[in-house]
C-alpha positions as CSV (number, residue, x, y, z in Angstrom):
1,M,-3.6,3.8,-5.7
2,S,-6.1,3.7,-3.1
3,S,-6.3,7.4,-2.0
4,I,-8.5,10.2,-3.8
5,C,-5.5,12.5,-4.1
6,L,-1.8,12.6,-4.6
7,T,0.4,11.7,-1.7
8,R,3.2,14.3,-0.4
9,E,5.6,12.1,-2.2
10,E,4.0,11.8,-5.3
11,L,3.4,15.7,-5.6
12,V,7.3,16.3,-4.9
13,E,8.0,13.6,-7.5
14,L,5.4,15.3,-10.0
15,T,6.6,18.9,-9.3
16,G,10.2,18.4,-8.6
17,K,9.6,20.6,-5.6
18,K,9.1,20.3,-2.1
19,Y,8.1,23.4,-0.7
20,K,4.1,24.0,-1.0
21,S,4.3,27.6,-2.9
22,C,6.7,26.3,-5.3
23,Q,4.5,23.1,-6.0
24,V,1.7,25.3,-6.6
25,R,3.7,27.5,-9.0
26,V,4.8,24.4,-11.1
27,L,1.2,23.0,-11.1
28,A,-0.2,26.2,-12.3
29,E,2.5,26.1,-15.2
30,M,2.1,22.5,-16.0
31,G,-1.7,23.2,-16.1
32,I,-2.3,20.5,-13.8
33,P,-5.7,21.3,-11.9
34,Y,-5.3,21.6,-8.3
35,R,-6.8,23.2,-5.0
36,V,-5.2,24.6,-2.1
37,R,-5.8,23.4,1.6
38,P,-6.3,26.1,4.3
39,D,-2.6,25.2,5.0
40,G,-1.3,26.3,1.6
41,T,-0.7,22.6,0.8
42,P,-1.6,21.8,-2.7
43,V,-4.1,19.0,-3.6
44,V,-4.1,17.3,-6.9
45,L,-7.1,14.6,-7.3
46,R,-6.0,11.6,-9.1
47,S,-9.3,11.7,-11.2
48,D,-8.0,15.4,-12.5
49,L,-4.6,13.6,-13.6
50,F,-5.3,10.2,-14.7
51,G,-9.0,10.6,-15.6
52,D,-11.9,8.4,-14.1
53,S,-9.9,5.3,-15.1
54,A,-7.7,5.9,-12.0
55,M,-10.6,5.4,-9.6
56,E,-11.9,2.3,-11.4
57,E,-8.8,0.4,-10.7
58,S,-9.2,0.9,-7.1
59,A,-13.0,-0.4,-7.1
60,P,-13.4,-3.8,-8.7
61,E,-16.7,-4.8,-9.9
62,P,-18.7,-6.9,-7.5
63,D,-19.4,-10.6,-8.4
64,F,-23.0,-11.0,-8.4
65,S,-22.8,-14.8,-9.9
66,S,-23.8,-16.4,-6.5
67,L,-26.9,-14.4,-6.5
68,T,-28.4,-15.9,-9.6
69,D,-30.9,-18.8,-9.4
70,E,-29.2,-22.1,-10.9
71,S,-32.8,-23.1,-11.8
72,E,-33.1,-19.9,-14.4
73,A,-29.9,-20.8,-16.1
74,A,-31.2,-24.3,-17.5
C-alpha cells in the first residue's frame, strides 16, 4: 500500500464498475469520499477509506538507536 490513492484496479474492485461515471455513482451511493480529476476519473484517498492508519503502515518509524551516546546509557 504505497500509493496515496486507490489504483484503477482497486476502484474497479471496490465499485464493481469499470466506467468512471458508474464508479462515481457507486462511490456516492456508498458514502465513500472521493474527488474527480479533470478527466472525470474518481480519486479515493486511502486515508479517507482506511483512516490515518493506512498511511502509517507505509511509513515505518526511524531507528534512532545509533544516535544515542553509549556513555549516557551507563
